[in-house]
PAZAPA-4460 file (N, C-alpha, C; in steps of 0.05 Angstrom, whole numbers, plus 32768, in hexadecimal, padded with zeros to 4 digits):
% residues 132
    n_x    n_y    n_z   ca_x   ca_y   ca_z    c_x    c_y    c_z   seq   type   mol
   81AE   82F2   81B9   819F   82DC   81AC   8186   82D5   81BC     1      X     A
   816E   82D3   81AD   8157   82CE   81BC   8154   82B0   81C4     2      X     A
   814E   82AB   81DD   814A   8292   81E8   812C   8287   81E0     3      X     A
   812D   8270   81D2   8112   8263   81C8   8108   8252   81DA     4      X     A
   80EF   8255   81DE   80DE   8242   81F1   80C9   8234   81E3     5      X     A
   80C6   821B   81E5   80B0   820B   81DA   80A0   81FC   81EF     6      X     A
   8085   81FF   81EB   8071   81EF   81FA   805D   81E0   81E9     7      X     A
   8053   81CD   81F5   803F   81BD   81E9   8026   81BD   81F9     8      X     A
   800E   81BC   81EB   7FF6   81BA   81F9   7FDE   81B8   81E6     9      X     A
   7FC9   81B0   81F4   7FAD   81AD   81E4   7FA0   81C9   81E4    10      X     A
   7FA3   81D5   81FA   7F95   81F0   81FF   7F78   81F0   81F4    11      X     A
   7F68   81DD   81FF   7F4D   81DC   81F9   7F3B   81EA   820D    12      X     A
   7F2D   8200   8206   7F20   820E   821A   7F33   821E   822E    13      X     A
   7F44   8232   8221   7F59   823E   822E   7F50   8249   8249    14      X     A
   7F5E   8243   825E   7F57   824B   827A   7F71   8257   8287    15      X     A
   7F6B   825E   82A3   7F82   8269   82B1   7F9A   8259   82B4    16      X     A
   7F97   8241   82B5   7FAB   822D   82B8   7FBD   822C   829D    17      X     A
   7FB3   822E   8287   7FC1   8232   826F   7FD0   824C   826C    18      X     A
   7FC2   8261   8273   7FD1   827B   8274   7FE7   827C   8287    19      X     A
   7FE3   8272   829F   7FF8   826D   82B4   8011   825F   82A7    20      X     A
   800C   8249   8299   801F   8237   828F   8031   8244   8278    21      X     A
   8021   8254   8267   802E   8265   8252   803E   827B   825F    22      X     A
   8033   8287   8276   8044   829E   827F   805D   8292   828A    23      X     A
   805C   827D   829A   8074   8270   82A5   8087   8267   8291    24      X     A
   807F   825C   827C   8090   8252   8266   809E   826C   8258    25      X     A
   8090   8281   8256   809A   8298   8247   80B1   82A5   825A    26      X     A
   80B0   82A2   8274   80C5   82AC   8286   80E1   82A0   8280    27      X     A
   80E0   8285   8274   80F8   8277   826F   8108   8282   8255    28      X     A
   80FC   8294   8245   8109   829E   822F   80FD   82B6   8222    29      X     A
   8106   82BD   820A   80FE   82D4   81FE   80E7   82CE   81E9    30      X     A
   80E9   82B9   81DA   80D6   82B1   81C7   80C6   8297   81CF    31      X     A
   80AA   8299   81D0   809B   8283   81D7   808C   8278   81C1    32      X     A
   8092   825E   81BC   8085   824E   81A5   8073   8238   81B3    33      X     A
   805D   8236   81A5   8048   8222   81B0   8042   820E   819A    34      X     A
   8042   81F5   81A2   8038   81DF   8190   801E   81D5   819B    35      X     A
   800A   81D8   818B   7FED   81D2   8192   7FE6   81B6   8188    36      X     A
   7FDD   81A6   819B   7FD7   8189   8194   7FC0   8187   8181    37      X     A
   7FC4   8175   816C   7FB3   816F   8159   7F9B   8161   8164    38      X     A
   7F82   8163   8157   7F6A   8156   8161   7F6E   8139   8162    39      X     A
   7F7D   812E   814E   7F80   8111   814E   7F8F   8106   8164    40      X     A
   7FA3   8116   816E   7FB5   810E   8185   7FA4   810F   819E    41      X     A
   7F95   8124   819F   7F85   8128   81B9   7F72   810E   81BB    42      X     A
   7F68   8105   81A5   7F55   80EC   81A5   7F65   80D4   81AE    43      X     A
   7F7D   80D3   81A3   7F8D   80BC   81A7   7F96   80BA   81C6    44      X     A
   7FA1   80D4   81CF   7FAE   80D5   81E9   7F9C   80D8   81FF    45      X     A
   7F86   80E5   81FA   7F73   80EA   820F   7F58   80DA   820B    46      X     A
   7F54   80CC   81F8   7F3E   80BC   81F2   7F24   80CF   81F1    47      X     A
   7F28   80E4   81E5   7F10   80F7   81E4   7F18   810D   81CD    48      X     A
   7F04   8116   81C3   7F07   812F   81B0   7F07   8147   81BE    49      X     A
   7F17   815A   81B6   7F19   8174   81C2   7EFE   8182   81BC    50      X     A
   7EF7   8196   81D1   7EDF   81A5   81CC   7EE3   81B9   81B4    51      X     A
   7EFA   81C3   81B0   7EFF   81D6   819B   7F11   81CA   8187    52      X     A
   7F0F   81D0   816C   7F1F   81C3   8157   7F3B   81CD   815B    53      X     A
   7F4E   81BF   814F   7F6A   81C6   8151   7F6E   81E3   8145    54      X     A
   7F5E   81EA   8130   7F62   8203   8125   7F5A   8218   8136    55      X     A
   7F43   8214   8145   7F3A   822B   8159   7F4B   822E   816F    56      X     A
   7F58   8215   8178   7F69   8214   818D   7F83   8224   8185    57      X     A
   7F8C   8220   816E   7FA8   822D   8165   7FA2   824A   8161    58      X     A
   7F8B   8253   8155   7F82   8270   8153   7F82   827E   816D    59      X     A
   7F76   826F   8181   7F76   827A   819D   7F90   8280   81A9    60      X     A
   7FA1   826D   81A4   7FBE   826E   81B1   7FCC   8286   81A4    61      X     A
   7FC7   8289   8189   7FD6   829D   8178   7FCF   82BA   8182    62      X     A
   7FB8   82BB   818D   7FAB   82D7   8198   7FB8   82DF   81B2    63      X     A
   7FC7   82CD   81C1   7FD2   82D3   81DD   7FEA   82E5   81D8    64      X     A
   7FEE   82FC   81E4   8006   830C   81E2   801C   82FE   81EE    65      X     A
   8035   8300   81E2   804C   82F3   81EB   8054   82DA   81DF    66      X     A
   8043   82D0   81CE   8049   82B9   81C0   8053   82BF   81A4    67      X     A
   806C   82B5   819F   8078   82BC   8188   806B   82AC   816E    68      X     A
   8065   8294   8172   8057   8287   815F   804C   826C   8169    69      X     A
   8039   8261   815B   802C   8248   8161   8026   8239   8148    70      X     A
   8027   821F   814A   801C   820E   8135   8012   81F4   813F    71      X     A
   8005   81E5   812E   7FFB   81CD   8135   8013   81B6   8138    72      X     A
   8010   81A5   8148   8025   818F   814C   8028   817E   8133    73      X     A
   803D   816F   8134   8043   815E   811D   802B   814C   8118    74      X     A
   8027   8144   8100   800F   8133   80F9   8014   8115   8105    75      X     A
   802E   810D   8106   8036   80F4   8112   803C   80F7   8130    76      X     A
   802E   80EB   8140   8031   80EE   815E   804D   80E5   8165    77      X     A
   805D   80F5   8171   8078   80EC   817C   808C   80F3   8168    78      X     A
   8087   8100   8151   809B   8106   813F   80AC   811F   8145    79      X     A
   80A1   8132   8151   80AE   814A   815B   80BE   815A   8147    80      X     A
   80B3   815E   812F   80BE   816D   811A   80BC   8189   8123    81      X     A
   80A9   8192   8135   80A8   81AD   813E   80C1   81B2   8150    82      X     A
   80CB   81A1   815B   80E4   81A5   816B   80FA   81AD   8158    83      X     A
   80FE   819D   8144   8113   81A2   812F   810E   81BF   8122    84      X     A
   80F4   81C5   811C   80EF   81DE   810F   80F2   81F9   8122    85      X     A
   80EB   81F7   813C   80EE   820C   814C   810A   820E   8158    86      X     A
   8117   81F7   815C   8132   81F6   8169   8130   8205   8180    87      X     A
   8122   81FB   8196   8120   820C   81AE   813A   8208   81C0    88      X     A
   813D   821C   81D0   8151   8219   81E3   814A   8209   81FB    89      X     A
   812F   820A   8201   8124   81FD   8218   8107   81F6   8211    90      X     A
   80FF   81DF   821B   80E3   81D5   821A   80D6   81D8   8234    91      X     A
   80BF   81E3   8236   80B2   81E7   8251   8099   81D7   824E    92      X     A
   8096   81C6   8263   807E   81B5   8263   806D   81BC   827D    93      X     A
   8055   81B6   827A   8041   81BB   8291   8047   81A6   82A6    94      X     A
   803D   81AB   82C1   8043   8198   82D5   8038   817B   82D0    95      X     A
   8023   8178   82BE   8017   8161   82B9   801D   8153   829F    96      X     A
   8034   815C   8293   803B   8152   8278   8057   813D   827B    97      X     A
   8054   812B   828E   8069   8118   8293   806D   8106   827C    98      X     A
   8056   80FC   826F   8057   80E8   825A   8064   80F6   8242    99      X     A
   805D   810F   823E   806A   811D   8227   808A   8121   822F   100      X     A
   8091   8124   8246   80AD   8128   824C   80BA   810D   8242   101      X     A
   80B1   80F7   8249   80BF   80DC   8243   80BD   80D9   8226   102      X     A
   80A9   80DF   8216   80AA   80DF   81FB   80BF   80F1   81EC   103      X     A
   80C0   8109   81F6   80D6   811D   81ED   80F0   8112   81F0   104      X     A
   80F5   8109   820A   8111   80FE   8211   8117   80E8   8200   105      X     A
   8106   80D5   81FC   810C   80C0   81E7   8111   80C9   81D0   106      X     A
   8101   80DD   81C3   8107   80E6   81A7   8122   80F6   81A5   107      X     A
   8128   8103   81BC   8142   8113   81BC   815A   80FE   81BB   108      X     A
   8156   80E9   81CC   816D   80D5   81CE   8170   80C8   81B1   109      X     A
   815B   80C2   81A3   815A   80B6   8188   8166   80CA   8172   110      X     A
   8162   80E2   8178   816A   80F6   8163   8183   8107   816A   111      X     A
   818F   80FE   8183   81A7   810C   818E   81A2   812A   8190   112      X     A
   818D   8131   819F   8186   814A   81A6   818A   814E   81C3   113      X     A
   8191   8164   81CE   8192   816B   81E8   8185   8187   81ED   114      X     A
   816D   8184   81F4   815D   819E   81FB   8153   819B   8219   115      X     A
   815B   81B0   822B   8150   81AD   8244   8133   81AE   8246   116      X     A
   8129   81A0   8258   810A   81A1   825D   8105   81A8   827A   117      X     A
   80F5   81BC   827F   80EB   81C2   8298   80CD   81C3   829B   118      X     A
   80C4   81C0   82B3   80A8   81BD   82B9   809D   81D6   82C7   119      X     A
   8087   81E1   82C1   807B   81F4   82CE   806F   81ED   82EA   120      X     A
   8065   81FF   82F9   8056   81F9   8312   8039   81F7   830B   121      X     A
   8029   81ED   831D   800C   81EC   831A   7FFF   8203   8324   122      X     A
   7FED   820F   8317   7FDF   822A   8320   7FCA   8220   8336   123      X     A
   7FCD   822F   834C   7FB9   822A   8361   7FAE   8244   836B   124      X     A
   7F94   8240   8376   7F84   8259   837D   7F8F   8261   839A   125      X     A
   7F84   8275   83A3   7F8B   8281   83BD   7F8A   826C   83D7   126      X     A
   7F79   8257   83CE   7F76   8243   83E5   7F87   8229   83DF   127      X     A
   7F99   822B   83CC   7FA9   8214   83C7   7F9D   81FF   83B5   128      X     A
   7F85   8204   83AA   7F79   81F2   8399   7F84   81F3   837C   129      X     A
   7F8A   81DC   8370   7F93   81DB   8355   7F80   81E8   8341   130      X     A
   7F88   81F9   8330   7F79   8207   831B   7F7F   81FF   8300   131      X     A
   7F89   81E9   82F8   7F90   81E2   82DE   7F95   81C8   82DC   132      X     A
***
């Protein structure tokens, strides 16, 4: 049976930190699924518009080898229909996604779901400087 991994992210201006995150997440299973944050959610959560549209960000993610599938996040923030659809064995979050973890855990409790959540490390350069 293939172990399904789900990650979430904006992925605006794909960089080495994003690729490191995706590579680490992929190590947790066989099939990697990506939920790309909608433009409206980026505006609400980060109080700014992304540089690239949600469609461009989604198309960019879909071109990365090793990703089974990707789709835009739910239209309603915090509804997590994507979790029900993908039915992951594990959710992997980036080192800086603590608020998302709290939201997911609340949703899981309300929906009687038990999905392990793990965090990736932060990418650092050869001098120990954060790169993502």
